[in-house]
C-alpha positions in Angstrom: 0.0 0.0 0.0 1.4 3.4 -0.9 2.1 6.1 1.6 -0.5 8.4 0.0 -3.2 5.7 0.4 -2.2 5.1 4.0 -2.5 8.8 4.9 -5.9 9.0 3.2 -7.1 6.1 5.2 -5.7 7.7 8.4 -7.5 11.0 7.6 -10.8 9.2 7.1 -10.4 7.1 10.2 -9.6 10.1 12.4 -12.6 11.9 10.9 -15.0 9.0 11.8 -13.6 8.5 15.2 -14.0 12.3 16.0 -17.6 12.1 14.5 -18.5 9.2 16.7 -16.9 10.8 19.8 -18.8 14.0 19.2 -22.1 12.1 18.9 -21.2 10.0 22.0 -20.1 12.7 24.4 -22.1 15.7 23.2 -25.2 14.0 21.8 -25.7 10.9 23.8 -24.5 12.2 27.1 -27.1 14.9 27.0 -30.0 12.9 25.7 -31.4 11.7 29.0 -31.1 15.2 30.5 -32.8 16.7 27.5 -35.7 14.2 27.6 -36.2 14.7 31.3 -36.3 18.5 30.7 -38.9 18.0 28.0 -41.1 15.8 30.2 -40.9 18.3 33.1 -42.0 21.1 30.8 -44.7 18.9 29.2 -43.1 19.3 25.7 -42.1 15.7 25.1 -42.7 14.2 21.7 -41.4 11.2 19.9 -38.6 13.2 18.2 -37.2 14.6 21.4 -34.4 12.0 21.7 -33.1 13.0 18.2 -32.5 16.6 19.1 -29.2 16.0 20.9 -27.6 13.9 18.1 -28.6 16.7 15.6 -27.1 19.3 18.0 -23.8 17.2 18.2 -23.9 16.9 14.4 -24.2 20.7 14.0 -21.2 21.2 16.3 -19.1 18.6 14.4 -20.2 20.2 11.1 -18.9 23.6 12.4 -15.6 22.1 13.5 -15.1 20.1 10.3 -16.0 23.1 8.1 -13.4 25.2 9.9 -10.8 22.6 9.2 -11.9 22.5 5.5 -11.6 26.3 5.3 -8.2 26.3 6.9 -7.1 23.5 4.5 -8.1 25.8 1.6 -5.4 28.3 2.5 -2.6 25.8 3.2 -0.9 25.3 -0.1 1.3 22.4 1.1 -1.6 19.9 1.5 -1.9 17.6 -1.5 -5.0 18.0 -3.7 -6.3 14.5 -3.0 -6.2 15.1 0.8 -8.0 18.4 0.3 -10.8 16.7 -1.7 -11.2 14.2 1.1 -11.4 16.9 3.8 -13.8 19.0 1.7 -16.3 16.1 1.7 -16.4 15.8 5.5 -18.9 18.6 6.1 -21.4 17.0 3.7 -20.9 13.6 5.3 -21.4 15.0 8.7 -24.6 16.7 7.6 -26.0 13.5 6.0 -25.0 11.0 8.7 -25.6 12.9 11.9 -28.7 11.0 13.0 -27.4 7.5 12.0 -24.1 8.0 13.8 -26.0 9.5 16.8 -28.2 6.4 17.0 -25.2 4.2 16.7 -23.6 6.2 19.6 -26.8 5.8 21.7 -26.8 2.0 21.1 -23.1 1.9 22.0 -23.7 3.8 25.2 -26.8 1.7 26.0 -24.8 -1.5 25.5 -22.1 -0.4 28.0 -24.6 1.3 30.4 -23.1 4.7 30.1 -24.8 8.0 30.8 -27.8 6.3 32.5 -29.2 4.8 29.2 
């Protein structure tokens, strides 16, 4: 495997690990608290547990977009790496809820955050 392919795989792996951790610690950790808040205020509905994964996805989208903008101005980064990094905000936008649900199942399996 070439060095360029290894670095591309490393970039993608780091992205998905950070995406999962954002969803786990920002989205899932706050889900139970948010649902209890909604029940207390009598505003609970079926979509209330999906609010925090979407919120975590928005924060990850902002962080990844800043990295993509910074990469635009660094001329030493190879074009293939830039194209990979430029795709990350769209991937975050599309897969925010599925990765958030995966993080919830992961936290539920290990009994974290009271789920």
